[in-house]
mmCIF file as gemmi writes it, N, C-alpha and C atoms, coordinates in Angstrom:
data_model
loop_
_atom_site.group_PDB
_atom_site.id
_atom_site.type_symbol
_atom_site.label_atom_id
_atom_site.label_alt_id
_atom_site.label_comp_id
_atom_site.label_asym_id
_atom_site.label_entity_id
_atom_site.label_seq_id
_atom_site.pdbx_PDB_ins_code
_atom_site.Cartn_x
_atom_site.Cartn_y
_atom_site.Cartn_z
_atom_site.occupancy
_atom_site.B_iso_or_equiv
_atom_site.pdbx_formal_charge
_atom_site.auth_seq_id
_atom_site.auth_asym_id
_atom_site.pdbx_PDB_model_num
ATOM 1 N N . MET Axp A 1 ? -40.61 30.299 48.316 1 0 ? 1 A 1
ATOM 2 C CA . MET Axp A 1 ? -40.538 29.883 49.705 1 0 ? 1 A 1
ATOM 3 C C . MET Axp A 1 ? -41.508 30.719 50.525 1 0 ? 1 A 1
ATOM 4 N N . ILE Axp A 2 ? -41.944 30.128 51.617 1 0 ? 2 A 1
ATOM 5 C CA . ILE Axp A 2 ? -42.825 30.866 52.512 1 0 ? 2 A 1
ATOM 6 C C . ILE Axp A 2 ? -42.274 30.828 53.931 1 0 ? 2 A 1
ATOM 7 N N . ARG Axp A 3 ? -42.678 31.825 54.7 1 0 ? 3 A 1
ATOM 8 C CA . ARG Axp A 3 ? -42.341 31.888 56.122 1 0 ? 3 A 1
ATOM 9 C C . ARG Axp A 3 ? -43.648 31.851 56.896 1 0 ? 3 A 1
ATOM 10 N N . VAL Axp A 4 ? -43.714 30.947 57.853 1 0 ? 4 A 1
ATOM 11 C CA . VAL Axp A 4 ? -44.859 30.862 58.747 1 0 ? 4 A 1
ATOM 12 C C . VAL Axp A 4 ? -44.394 31.395 60.095 1 0 ? 4 A 1
ATOM 13 N N . SER Axp A 5 ? -44.995 32.48 60.525 1 0 ? 5 A 1
ATOM 14 C CA . SER Axp A 5 ? -44.642 33.099 61.801 1 0 ? 5 A 1
ATOM 15 C C . SER Axp A 5 ? -45.776 32.876 62.787 1 0 ? 5 A 1
ATOM 16 N N . VAL Axp A 6 ? -45.405 32.364 63.959 1 0 ? 6 A 1
ATOM 17 C CA . VAL Axp A 6 ? -46.363 32.167 65.04 1 0 ? 6 A 1
ATOM 18 C C . VAL Axp A 6 ? -45.997 33.201 66.103 1 0 ? 6 A 1
ATOM 19 N N . LEU Axp A 7 ? -46.876 34.167 66.303 1 0 ? 7 A 1
ATOM 20 C CA . LEU Axp A 7 ? -46.614 35.318 67.167 1 0 ? 7 A 1
ATOM 21 C C . LEU Axp A 7 ? -47.483 35.234 68.414 1 0 ? 7 A 1
ATOM 22 N N . TYR Axp A 8 ? -46.886 35.535 69.551 1 0 ? 8 A 1
ATOM 23 C CA . TYR Axp A 8 ? -47.584 35.462 70.833 1 0 ? 8 A 1
ATOM 24 C C . TYR Axp A 8 ? -47.691 36.86 71.42 1 0 ? 8 A 1
ATOM 25 N N . PRO Axp A 9 ? -48.86 37.509 71.269 1 0 ? 9 A 1
ATOM 26 C CA . PRO Axp A 9 ? -49.03 38.875 71.779 1 0 ? 9 A 1
ATOM 27 C C . PRO Axp A 9 ? -48.91 38.93 73.307 1 0 ? 9 A 1
ATOM 28 N N . ALA Axp A 10 ? -48.163 39.895 73.784 1 0 ? 10 A 1
ATOM 29 C CA . ALA Axp A 10 ? -48.032 40.113 75.233 1 0 ? 10 A 1
ATOM 30 C C . ALA Axp A 10 ? -49.26 40.847 75.734 1 0 ? 10 A 1
ATOM 31 N N . SER Axp A 11 ? -49.699 40.478 76.941 1 0 ? 11 A 1
ATOM 32 C CA . SER Axp A 11 ? -50.821 41.191 77.554 1 0 ? 11 A 1
ATOM 33 C C . SER Axp A 11 ? -50.763 40.974 79.056 1 0 ? 11 A 1
ATOM 34 N N . ALA Axp A 12 ? -51.503 41.784 79.782 1 0 ? 12 A 1
ATOM 35 C CA . ALA Axp A 12 ? -51.557 41.627 81.236 1 0 ? 12 A 1
ATOM 36 C C . ALA Axp A 12 ? -52.089 40.233 81.564 1 0 ? 12 A 1
ATOM 37 N N . GLY Axp A 13 ? -51.404 39.531 82.44 1 0 ? 13 A 1
ATOM 38 C CA . GLY Axp A 13 ? -51.845 38.21 82.848 1 0 ? 13 A 1
ATOM 39 C C . GLY Axp A 13 ? -51.369 37.075 81.968 1 0 ? 13 A 1
ATOM 40 N N . SER Axp A 14 ? -50.677 37.401 80.879 1 0 ? 14 A 1
ATOM 41 C CA . SER Axp A 14 ? -50.197 36.33 80.014 1 0 ? 14 A 1
ATOM 42 C C . SER Axp A 14 ? -48.956 35.678 80.625 1 0 ? 14 A 1
ATOM 43 N N . THR Axp A 15 ? -48.799 34.389 80.341 1 0 ? 15 A 1
ATOM 44 C CA . THR Axp A 15 ? -47.629 33.655 80.807 1 0 ? 15 A 1
ATOM 45 C C . THR Axp A 15 ? -46.971 32.968 79.612 1 0 ? 15 A 1
ATOM 46 N N . PHE Axp A 16 ? -45.651 32.813 79.689 1 0 ? 16 A 1
ATOM 47 C CA . PHE Axp A 16 ? -44.91 32.172 78.604 1 0 ? 16 A 1
ATOM 48 C C . PHE Axp A 16 ? -43.611 31.621 79.163 1 0 ? 16 A 1
ATOM 49 N N . ASP Axp A 17 ? -43.399 30.321 79.019 1 0 ? 17 A 1
ATOM 50 C CA . ASP Axp A 17 ? -42.184 29.662 79.483 1 0 ? 17 A 1
ATOM 51 C C . ASP Axp A 17 ? -41.219 29.544 78.297 1 0 ? 17 A 1
ATOM 52 N N . HIS Axp A 18 ? -40.307 30.505 78.209 1 0 ? 18 A 1
ATOM 53 C CA . HIS Axp A 18 ? -39.382 30.562 77.071 1 0 ? 18 A 1
ATOM 54 C C . HIS Axp A 18 ? -38.459 29.344 77.005 1 0 ? 18 A 1
ATOM 55 N N . GLU Axp A 19 ? -38.022 28.842 78.14 1 0 ? 19 A 1
ATOM 56 C CA . GLU Axp A 19 ? -37.122 27.678 78.149 1 0 ? 19 A 1
ATOM 57 C C . GLU Axp A 19 ? -37.832 26.441 77.609 1 0 ? 19 A 1
ATOM 58 N N . TYR Axp A 20 ? -39.055 26.203 78.058 1 0 ? 20 A 1
ATOM 59 C CA . TYR Axp A 20 ? -39.814 25.05 77.562 1 0 ? 20 A 1
ATOM 60 C C . TYR Axp A 20 ? -40.049 25.196 76.057 1 0 ? 20 A 1
ATOM 61 N N . TYR Axp A 21 ? -40.414 26.387 75.634 1 0 ? 21 A 1
ATOM 62 C CA . TYR Axp A 21 ? -40.683 26.638 74.221 1 0 ? 21 A 1
ATOM 63 C C . TYR Axp A 21 ? -39.446 26.339 73.378 1 0 ? 21 A 1
ATOM 64 N N . LYS Axp A 22 ? -38.313 26.86 73.815 1 0 ? 22 A 1
ATOM 65 C CA . LYS Axp A 22 ? -37.051 26.691 73.073 1 0 ? 22 A 1
ATOM 66 C C . LYS Axp A 22 ? -36.548 25.248 73.114 1 0 ? 22 A 1
ATOM 67 N N . ASN Axp A 23 ? -36.668 24.595 74.247 1 0 ? 23 A 1
ATOM 68 C CA . ASN Axp A 23 ? -36.056 23.281 74.429 1 0 ? 23 A 1
ATOM 69 C C . ASN Axp A 23 ? -36.977 22.089 74.159 1 0 ? 23 A 1
ATOM 70 N N . SER Axp A 24 ? -38.29 22.299 74.179 1 0 ? 24 A 1
ATOM 71 C CA . SER Axp A 24 ? -39.224 21.183 73.983 1 0 ? 24 A 1
ATOM 72 C C . SER Axp A 24 ? -40.201 21.399 72.833 1 0 ? 24 A 1
ATOM 73 N N . HIS Axp A 25 ? -40.975 22.487 72.896 1 0 ? 25 A 1
ATOM 74 C CA . HIS Axp A 25 ? -42.065 22.671 71.934 1 0 ? 25 A 1
ATOM 75 C C . HIS Axp A 25 ? -41.563 22.863 70.503 1 0 ? 25 A 1
ATOM 76 N N . VAL Axp A 26 ? -40.698 23.837 70.303 1 0 ? 26 A 1
ATOM 77 C CA . VAL Axp A 26 ? -40.223 24.104 68.94 1 0 ? 26 A 1
ATOM 78 C C . VAL Axp A 26 ? -39.423 22.919 68.387 1 0 ? 26 A 1
ATOM 79 N N . PRO Axp A 27 ? -38.539 22.278 69.168 1 0 ? 27 A 1
ATOM 80 C CA . PRO Axp A 27 ? -37.864 21.091 68.627 1 0 ? 27 A 1
ATOM 81 C C . PRO Axp A 27 ? -38.846 19.982 68.213 1 0 ? 27 A 1
ATOM 82 N N . MET Axp A 28 ? -39.961 19.841 68.931 1 0 ? 28 A 1
ATOM 83 C CA . MET Axp A 28 ? -40.981 18.863 68.55 1 0 ? 28 A 1
ATOM 84 C C . MET Axp A 28 ? -41.552 19.215 67.171 1 0 ? 28 A 1
ATOM 85 N N . ALA Axp A 29 ? -41.815 20.487 66.94 1 0 ? 29 A 1
ATOM 86 C CA . ALA Axp A 29 ? -42.325 20.935 65.642 1 0 ? 29 A 1
ATOM 87 C C . ALA Axp A 29 ? -41.299 20.685 64.543 1 0 ? 29 A 1
ATOM 88 N N . VAL Axp A 30 ? -40.052 20.997 64.824 1 0 ? 30 A 1
ATOM 89 C CA . VAL Axp A 30 ? -38.997 20.814 63.821 1 0 ? 30 A 1
ATOM 90 C C . VAL Axp A 30 ? -38.847 19.331 63.462 1 0 ? 30 A 1
ATOM 91 N N . ARG Axp A 31 ? -38.867 18.456 64.457 1 0 ? 31 A 1
ATOM 92 C CA . ARG Axp A 31 ? -38.765 17.013 64.185 1 0 ? 31 A 1
ATOM 93 C C . ARG Axp A 31 ? -39.94 16.522 63.333 1 0 ? 31 A 1
ATOM 94 N N . GLY Axp A 32 ? -41.127 17.027 63.614 1 0 ? 32 A 1
ATOM 95 C CA . GLY Axp A 32 ? -42.315 16.562 62.9 1 0 ? 32 A 1
ATOM 96 C C . GLY Axp A 32 ? -42.504 17.164 61.524 1 0 ? 32 A 1
ATOM 97 N N . TRP Axp A 33 ? -42.139 18.421 61.381 1 0 ? 33 A 1
ATOM 98 C CA . TRP Axp A 33 ? -42.402 19.138 60.127 1 0 ? 33 A 1
ATOM 99 C C . TRP Axp A 33 ? -41.2 19.246 59.197 1 0 ? 33 A 1
ATOM 100 N N . SER Axp A 34 ? -39.993 19.197 59.734 1 0 ? 34 A 1
ATOM 101 C CA . SER Axp A 34 ? -38.76 19.346 58.939 1 0 ? 34 A 1
ATOM 102 C C . SER Axp A 34 ? -38.752 20.606 58.079 1 0 ? 34 A 1
ATOM 103 N N . PRO Axp A 35 ? -38.943 21.777 58.689 1 0 ? 35 A 1
ATOM 104 C CA . PRO Axp A 35 ? -38.869 23.006 57.899 1 0 ? 35 A 1
ATOM 105 C C . PRO Axp A 35 ? -37.44 23.246 57.404 1 0 ? 35 A 1
ATOM 106 N N . ILE Axp A 36 ? -37.301 24.109 56.422 1 0 ? 36 A 1
ATOM 107 C CA . ILE Axp A 36 ? -35.98 24.456 55.897 1 0 ? 36 A 1
ATOM 108 C C . ILE Axp A 36 ? -35.162 25.163 56.965 1 0 ? 36 A 1
ATOM 109 N N . SER Axp A 37 ? -35.797 26.078 57.681 1 0 ? 37 A 1
ATOM 110 C CA . SER Axp A 37 ? -35.114 26.78 58.767 1 0 ? 37 A 1
ATOM 111 C C . SER Axp A 37 ? -36.13 27.194 59.82 1 0 ? 37 A 1
ATOM 112 N N . THR Axp A 38 ? -35.601 27.481 61.01 1 0 ? 38 A 1
ATOM 113 C CA . THR Axp A 38 ? -36.442 27.874 62.141 1 0 ? 38 A 1
ATOM 114 C C . THR Axp A 38 ? -35.696 28.924 62.955 1 0 ? 38 A 1
ATOM 115 N N . GLN Axp A 39 ? -36.395 29.977 63.341 1 0 ? 39 A 1
ATOM 116 C CA . GLN Axp A 39 ? -35.838 31.002 64.222 1 0 ? 39 A 1
ATOM 117 C C . GLN Axp A 39 ? -36.829 31.271 65.341 1 0 ? 39 A 1
ATOM 118 N N . ILE Axp A 40 ? -36.323 31.403 66.558 1 0 ? 40 A 1
ATOM 119 C CA . ILE Axp A 40 ? -37.158 31.71 67.716 1 0 ? 40 A 1
ATOM 120 C C . ILE Axp A 40 ? -36.782 33.104 68.215 1 0 ? 40 A 1
ATOM 121 N N . ASP Axp A 41 ? -37.792 33.927 68.471 1 0 ? 41 A 1
ATOM 122 C CA . ASP Axp A 41 ? -37.597 35.268 69.03 1 0 ? 41 A 1
ATOM 123 C C . ASP Axp A 41 ? -38.129 35.316 70.453 1 0 ? 41 A 1
ATOM 124 N N . LYS Axp A 42 ? -37.401 35.984 71.336 1 0 ? 42 A 1
ATOM 125 C CA . LYS Axp A 42 ? -37.88 36.305 72.68 1 0 ? 42 A 1
ATOM 126 C C . LYS Axp A 42 ? -38.057 37.818 72.719 1 0 ? 42 A 1
ATOM 127 N N . GLY Axp A 43 ? -39.304 38.254 72.901 1 0 ? 43 A 1
ATOM 128 C CA . GLY Axp A 43 ? -39.583 39.677 72.861 1 0 ? 43 A 1
ATOM 129 C C . GLY Axp A 43 ? -38.845 40.452 73.954 1 0 ? 43 A 1
ATOM 130 N N . ILE Axp A 44 ? -38.323 41.598 73.584 1 0 ? 44 A 1
ATOM 131 C CA . ILE Axp A 44 ? -37.663 42.504 74.522 1 0 ? 44 A 1
ATOM 132 C C . ILE Axp A 44 ? -38.51 43.755 74.699 1 0 ? 44 A 1
ATOM 133 N N . ASN Axp A 45 ? -38.928 44.326 73.576 1 0 ? 45 A 1
ATOM 134 C CA . ASN Axp A 45 ? -39.732 45.536 73.592 1 0 ? 45 A 1
ATOM 135 C C . ASN Axp A 45 ? -40.654 45.473 72.382 1 0 ? 45 A 1
ATOM 136 N N . GLY Axp A 46 ? -41.929 45.589 72.607 1 0 ? 46 A 1
ATOM 137 C CA . GLY Axp A 46 ? -42.866 45.514 71.498 1 0 ? 46 A 1
ATOM 138 C C . GLY Axp A 46 ? -44.09 44.722 71.882 1 0 ? 46 A 1
ATOM 139 N N . PRO Axp A 47 ? -44.945 44.465 70.923 1 0 ? 47 A 1
ATOM 140 C CA . PRO Axp A 47 ? -46.235 43.852 71.241 1 0 ? 47 A 1
ATOM 141 C C . PRO Axp A 47 ? -46.211 42.334 71.43 1 0 ? 47 A 1
ATOM 142 N N . TYR Axp A 48 ? -45.068 41.676 71.174 1 0 ? 48 A 1
ATOM 143 C CA . TYR Axp A 48 ? -45.054 40.21 71.238 1 0 ? 48 A 1
ATOM 144 C C . TYR Axp A 48 ? -44.122 39.695 72.328 1 0 ? 48 A 1
ATOM 145 N N . GLU Axp A 49 ? -44.618 38.71 73.061 1 0 ? 49 A 1
ATOM 146 C CA . GLU Axp A 49 ? -43.834 38.022 74.092 1 0 ? 49 A 1
ATOM 147 C C . GLU Axp A 49 ? -42.783 37.124 73.444 1 0 ? 49 A 1
ATOM 148 N N . ALA Axp A 50 ? -43.176 36.496 72.346 1 0 ? 50 A 1
ATOM 149 C CA . ALA Axp A 50 ? -42.296 35.564 71.643 1 0 ? 50 A 1
ATOM 150 C C . ALA Axp A 50 ? -42.826 35.338 70.239 1 0 ? 50 A 1
ATOM 151 N N . ALA Axp A 51 ? -41.977 34.717 69.419 1 0 ? 51 A 1
ATOM 152 C CA . ALA Axp A 51 ? -42.385 34.338 68.066 1 0 ? 51 A 1
ATOM 153 C C . ALA Axp A 51 ? -41.473 33.213 67.587 1 0 ? 51 A 1
ATOM 154 N N . VAL Axp A 52 ? -41.979 32.448 66.651 1 0 ? 52 A 1
ATOM 155 C CA . VAL Axp A 52 ? -41.149 31.473 65.954 1 0 ? 52 A 1
ATOM 156 C C . VAL Axp A 52 ? -41.451 31.631 64.469 1 0 ? 52 A 1
ATOM 157 N N . HIS Axp A 53 ? -40.42 31.466 63.658 1 0 ? 53 A 1
ATOM 158 C CA . HIS Axp A 53 ? -40.545 31.632 62.21 1 0 ? 53 A 1
ATOM 159 C C . HIS Axp A 53 ? -40.015 30.367 61.542 1 0 ? 53 A 1
ATOM 160 N N . PHE Axp A 54 ? -40.88 29.694 60.805 1 0 ? 54 A 1
ATOM 161 C CA . PHE Axp A 54 ? -40.513 28.488 60.07 1 0 ? 54 A 1
ATOM 162 C C . PHE Axp A 54 ? -40.484 28.817 58.585 1 0 ? 54 A 1
ATOM 163 N N . THR Axp A 55 ? -39.479 28.341 57.886 1 0 ? 55 A 1
ATOM 164 C CA . THR Axp A 55 ? -39.407 28.504 56.442 1 0 ? 55 A 1
ATOM 165 C C . THR Axp A 55 ? -39.694 27.16 55.784 1 0 ? 55 A 1
ATOM 166 N N . PHE Axp A 56 ? -40.609 27.184 54.806 1 0 ? 56 A 1
ATOM 167 C CA . PHE Axp A 56 ? -40.979 25.991 54.044 1 0 ? 56 A 1
ATOM 168 C C . PHE Axp A 56 ? -40.773 26.264 52.556 1 0 ? 56 A 1
ATOM 169 N N . SER Axp A 57 ? -40.585 25.212 51.794 1 0 ? 57 A 1
ATOM 170 C CA . SER Axp A 57 ? -40.35 25.368 50.356 1 0 ? 57 A 1
ATOM 171 C C . SER Axp A 57 ? -41.57 25.9 49.609 1 0 ? 57 A 1
ATOM 172 N N . SER Axp A 58 ? -42.762 25.604 50.13 1 0 ? 58 A 1
ATOM 173 C CA . SER Axp A 58 ? -43.985 26.038 49.449 1 0 ? 58 A 1
ATOM 174 C C . SER Axp A 58 ? -45.156 26.043 50.423 1 0 ? 58 A 1
ATOM 175 N N . LEU Axp A 59 ? -46.218 26.703 50.026 1 0 ? 59 A 1
ATOM 176 C CA . LEU Axp A 59 ? -47.445 26.704 50.823 1 0 ? 59 A 1
ATOM 177 C C . LEU Axp A 59 ? -47.996 25.282 50.915 1 0 ? 59 A 1
ATOM 178 N N . GLU Axp A 60 ? -47.894 24.532 49.836 1 0 ? 60 A 1
ATOM 179 C CA . GLU Axp A 60 ? -48.385 23.157 49.828 1 0 ? 60 A 1
ATOM 180 C C . GLU Axp A 60 ? -47.641 22.297 50.855 1 0 ? 60 A 1
ATOM 181 N N . LYS Axp A 61 ? -46.338 22.475 50.967 1 0 ? 61 A 1
ATOM 182 C CA . LYS Axp A 61 ? -45.55 21.715 51.948 1 0 ? 61 A 1
ATOM 183 C C . LYS Axp A 61 ? -46.022 22.044 53.365 1 0 ? 61 A 1
ATOM 184 N N . PHE Axp A 62 ? -46.248 23.325 53.649 1 0 ? 62 A 1
ATOM 185 C CA . PHE Axp A 62 ? -46.75 23.722 54.961 1 0 ? 62 A 1
ATOM 186 C C . PHE Axp A 62 ? -48.134 23.117 55.207 1 0 ? 62 A 1
ATOM 187 N N . GLN Axp A 63 ? -49.01 23.168 54.214 1 0 ? 63 A 1
ATOM 188 C CA . GLN Axp A 63 ? -50.354 22.618 54.364 1 0 ? 63 A 1
ATOM 189 C C . GLN Axp A 63 ? -50.311 21.111 54.625 1 0 ? 63 A 1
ATOM 190 N N . GLU Axp A 64 ? -49.387 20.407 54.006 1 0 ? 64 A 1
ATOM 191 C CA . GLU Axp A 64 ? -49.204 18.98 54.28 1 0 ? 64 A 1
ATOM 192 C C . GLU Axp A 64 ? -48.857 18.769 55.756 1 0 ? 64 A 1
ATOM 193 N N . CYS Axp A 65 ? -47.977 19.612 56.268 1 0 ? 65 A 1
ATOM 194 C CA . CYS Axp A 65 ? -47.561 19.505 57.675 1 0 ? 65 A 1
ATOM 195 C C . CYS Axp A 65 ? -48.743 19.709 58.615 1 0 ? 65 A 1
ATOM 196 N N . MET Axp A 66 ? -49.668 20.567 58.255 1 0 ? 66 A 1
ATOM 197 C CA . MET Axp A 66 ? -50.818 20.831 59.119 1 0 ? 66 A 1
ATOM 198 C C . MET Axp A 66 ? -51.701 19.605 59.26 1 0 ? 66 A 1
ATOM 199 N N . GLY Axp A 67 ? -51.632 18.683 58.312 1 0 ? 67 A 1
ATOM 200 C CA . GLY Axp A 67 ? -52.427 17.461 58.376 1 0 ? 67 A 1
ATOM 201 C C . GLY Axp A 67 ? -51.743 16.305 59.084 1 0 ? 67 A 1
ATOM 202 N N . LEU Axp A 68 ? -50.514 16.499 59.519 1 0 ? 68 A 1
ATOM 203 C CA . LEU Axp A 68 ? -49.772 15.427 60.189 1 0 ? 68 A 1
ATOM 204 C C . LEU Axp A 68 ? -50.209 15.27 61.65 1 0 ? 68 A 1
ATOM 205 N N . PRO Axp A 69 ? -50.111 14.069 62.205 1 0 ? 69 A 1
ATOM 206 C CA . PRO Axp A 69 ? -50.483 13.851 63.61 1 0 ? 69 A 1
ATOM 207 C C . PRO Axp A 69 ? -49.721 14.741 64.6 1 0 ? 69 A 1
ATOM 208 N N . ILE Axp A 70 ? -48.481 15.107 64.276 1 0 ? 70 A 1
ATOM 209 C CA . ILE Axp A 70 ? -47.687 15.937 65.182 1 0 ? 70 A 1
ATOM 210 C C . ILE Axp A 70 ? -48.353 17.297 65.41 1 0 ? 70 A 1
ATOM 211 N N . THR Axp A 71 ? -49.114 17.773 64.446 1 0 ? 71 A 1
ATOM 212 C CA . THR Axp A 71 ? -49.756 19.082 64.582 1 0 ? 71 A 1
ATOM 213 C C . THR Axp A 71 ? -50.768 19.062 65.717 1 0 ? 71 A 1
ATOM 214 N N . ALA Axp A 72 ? -51.521 17.989 65.863 1 0 ? 72 A 1
ATOM 215 C CA . ALA Axp A 72 ? -52.455 17.863 66.985 1 0 ? 72 A 1
ATOM 216 C C . ALA Axp A 72 ? -51.694 17.764 68.301 1 0 ? 72 A 1
ATOM 217 N N . GLU Axp A 73 ? -50.557 17.068 68.298 1 0 ? 73 A 1
ATOM 218 C CA . GLU Axp A 73 ? -49.734 16.97 69.506 1 0 ? 73 A 1
ATOM 219 C C . GLU Axp A 73 ? -49.201 18.341 69.912 1 0 ? 73 A 1
ATOM 220 N N . LEU Axp A 74 ? -48.815 19.133 68.939 1 0 ? 74 A 1
ATOM 221 C CA . LEU Axp A 74 ? -48.322 20.489 69.229 1 0 ? 74 A 1
ATOM 222 C C . LEU Axp A 74 ? -49.425 21.347 69.827 1 0 ? 74 A 1
ATOM 223 N N . ALA Axp A 75 ? -50.625 21.244 69.294 1 0 ? 75 A 1
ATOM 224 C CA . ALA Axp A 75 ? -51.752 22.009 69.838 1 0 ? 75 A 1
ATOM 225 C C . ALA Axp A 75 ? -52.03 21.599 71.283 1 0 ? 75 A 1
ATOM 226 N N . ALA Axp A 76 ? -51.951 20.31 71.565 1 0 ? 76 A 1
ATOM 227 C CA . ALA Axp A 76 ? -52.189 19.822 72.925 1 0 ? 76 A 1
ATOM 228 C C . ALA Axp A 76 ? -51.085 20.251 73.886 1 0 ? 76 A 1
ATOM 229 N N . ASP Axp A 77 ? -49.917 20.573 73.368 1 0 ? 77 A 1
ATOM 230 C CA . ASP Axp A 77 ? -48.771 20.965 74.19 1 0 ? 77 A 1
ATOM 231 C C . ASP Axp A 77 ? -48.827 22.439 74.62 1 0 ? 77 A 1
ATOM 232 N N . LEU Axp A 78 ? -49.656 23.229 74.008 1 0 ? 78 A 1
ATOM 233 C CA . LEU Axp A 78 ? -49.713 24.677 74.298 1 0 ? 78 A 1
ATOM 234 C C . LEU Axp A 78 ? -49.807 25.008 75.794 1 0 ? 78 A 1
ATOM 235 N N . PRO Axp A 79 ? -50.691 24.378 76.558 1 0 ? 79 A 1
ATOM 236 C CA . PRO Axp A 79 ? -50.792 24.731 77.986 1 0 ? 79 A 1
ATOM 237 C C . PRO Axp A 79 ? -49.51 24.495 78.781 1 0 ? 79 A 1
ATOM 238 N N . ASN Axp A 80 ? -48.575 23.73 78.228 1 0 ? 80 A 1
ATOM 239 C CA . ASN Axp A 80 ? -47.317 23.485 78.922 1 0 ? 80 A 1
ATOM 240 C C . ASN Axp A 80 ? -46.386 24.691 78.919 1 0 ? 80 A 1
ATOM 241 N N . TYR Axp A 81 ? -46.653 25.673 78.048 1 0 ? 81 A 1
ATOM 242 C CA . TYR Axp A 81 ? -45.755 26.83 78.008 1 0 ? 81 A 1
ATOM 243 C C . TYR Axp A 81 ? -46.44 28.191 77.941 1 0 ? 81 A 1
ATOM 244 N N . THR Axp A 82 ? -47.73 28.247 77.632 1 0 ? 82 A 1
ATOM 245 C CA . THR Axp A 82 ? -48.35 29.575 77.548 1 0 ? 82 A 1
ATOM 246 C C . THR Axp A 82 ? -49.868 29.524 77.702 1 0 ? 82 A 1
ATOM 247 N N . ASN Axp A 83 ? -50.42 30.68 78.048 1 0 ? 83 A 1
ATOM 248 C CA . ASN Axp A 83 ? -51.867 30.861 78.035 1 0 ? 83 A 1
ATOM 249 C C . ASN Axp A 83 ? -52.263 31.888 76.967 1 0 ? 83 A 1
ATOM 250 N N . ILE Axp A 84 ? -51.337 32.214 76.085 1 0 ? 84 A 1
ATOM 251 C CA . ILE Axp A 84 ? -51.548 33.213 75.035 1 0 ? 84 A 1
ATOM 252 C C . ILE Axp A 84 ? -52.118 32.548 73.779 1 0 ? 84 A 1
ATOM 253 N N . GLU Axp A 85 ? -53.111 33.173 73.181 1 0 ? 85 A 1
ATOM 254 C CA . GLU Axp A 85 ? -53.631 32.714 71.893 1 0 ? 85 A 1
ATOM 255 C C . GLU Axp A 85 ? -52.737 33.274 70.793 1 0 ? 85 A 1
ATOM 256 N N . ALA Axp A 86 ? -52.096 32.41 70.053 1 0 ? 86 A 1
ATOM 257 C CA . ALA Axp A 86 ? -51.132 32.815 69.035 1 0 ? 86 A 1
ATOM 258 C C . ALA Axp A 86 ? -51.811 33.419 67.814 1 0 ? 86 A 1
ATOM 259 N N . VAL Axp A 87 ? -51.057 34.263 67.133 1 0 ? 87 A 1
ATOM 260 C CA . VAL Axp A 87 ? -51.445 34.833 65.849 1 0 ? 87 A 1
ATOM 261 C C . VAL Axp A 87 ? -50.493 34.23 64.82 1 0 ? 87 A 1
ATOM 262 N N . ILE Axp A 88 ? -51.034 33.708 63.725 1 0 ? 88 A 1
ATOM 263 C CA . ILE Axp A 88 ? -50.193 33.086 62.702 1 0 ? 88 A 1
ATOM 264 C C . ILE Axp A 88 ? -50.232 33.906 61.435 1 0 ? 88 A 1
ATOM 265 N N . GLN Axp A 89 ? -49.039 34.165 60.905 1 0 ? 89 A 1
ATOM 266 C CA . GLN Axp A 89 ? -48.933 34.856 59.62 1 0 ? 89 A 1
ATOM 267 C C . GLN Axp A 89 ? -48.171 33.964 58.655 1 0 ? 89 A 1
ATOM 268 N N . ILE Axp A 90 ? -48.714 33.823 57.452 1 0 ? 90 A 1
ATOM 269 C CA . ILE Axp A 90 ? -48.049 33.083 56.391 1 0 ? 90 A 1
ATOM 270 C C . ILE Axp A 90 ? -47.689 34.106 55.327 1 0 ? 90 A 1
ATOM 271 N N . ALA Axp A 91 ? -46.393 34.143 54.985 1 0 ? 91 A 1
ATOM 272 C CA . ALA Axp A 91 ? -45.927 35.152 54.036 1 0 ? 91 A 1
ATOM 273 C C . ALA Axp A 91 ? -45.035 34.524 52.977 1 0 ? 91 A 1
ATOM 274 N N . GLU Axp A 92 ? -45.102 35.065 51.781 1 0 ? 92 A 1
ATOM 275 C CA . GLU Axp A 92 ? -44.187 34.683 50.73 1 0 ? 92 A 1
ATOM 276 C C . GLU Axp A 92 ? -42.893 35.463 50.931 1 0 ? 92 A 1
ATOM 277 N N . ILE Axp A 93 ? -41.766 34.77 50.889 1 0 ? 93 A 1
ATOM 278 C CA . ILE Axp A 93 ? -40.477 35.454 51.004 1 0 ? 93 A 1
ATOM 279 C C . ILE Axp A 93 ? -40.129 35.989 49.625 1 0 ? 93 A 1
ATOM 280 N N . VAL Axp A 94 ? -40.03 37.315 49.509 1 0 ? 94 A 1
ATOM 281 C CA . VAL Axp A 94 ? -39.762 37.922 48.207 1 0 ? 94 A 1
ATOM 282 C C . VAL Axp A 94 ? -38.329 38.425 48.094 1 0 ? 94 A 1
ATOM 283 N N . ALA Axp A 95 ? -37.609 38.517 49.18 1 0 ? 95 A 1
ATOM 284 C CA . ALA Axp A 95 ? -36.196 38.914 49.171 1 0 ? 95 A 1
ATOM 285 C C . ALA Axp A 95 ? -35.549 38.491 50.469 1 0 ? 95 A 1
ATOM 286 N N . ASP Axp A 96 ? -34.265 38.204 50.398 1 0 ? 96 A 1
ATOM 287 C CA . ASP Axp A 96 ? -33.487 37.872 51.604 1 0 ? 96 A 1
ATOM 288 C C . ASP Axp A 96 ? -32.588 39.014 51.965 1 0 ? 96 A 1
C-alpha cells in the first residue's frame, strides 16, 4: 500500500480555507479517486498549514487516478481554497 500526502507549507501571505477544503475539495477527490482511506490535517504548530493523506492499494492505482478527468478538475479548484503551492509525497507504508 502507498500513502500520498499533499502538504501545504505555511508562509507569510498564504491563505487556506479549511472549511472549503474539508467540505468540498477533498470529498471531490474521494468521489473521483476512491482511495482506501483519507485523513485531513489542520496545522496547529509546524511548517504546514494543512495536509491530506490518501491511501491507495498500489502506486499503479494512484497513477491511474492521476489520468482521470477529475484530477484536472481538482487542479482547477485550487484557487477556491488556497494560494499555496502544495508539496506531494508518495510513500510506501511499511508498518501500521
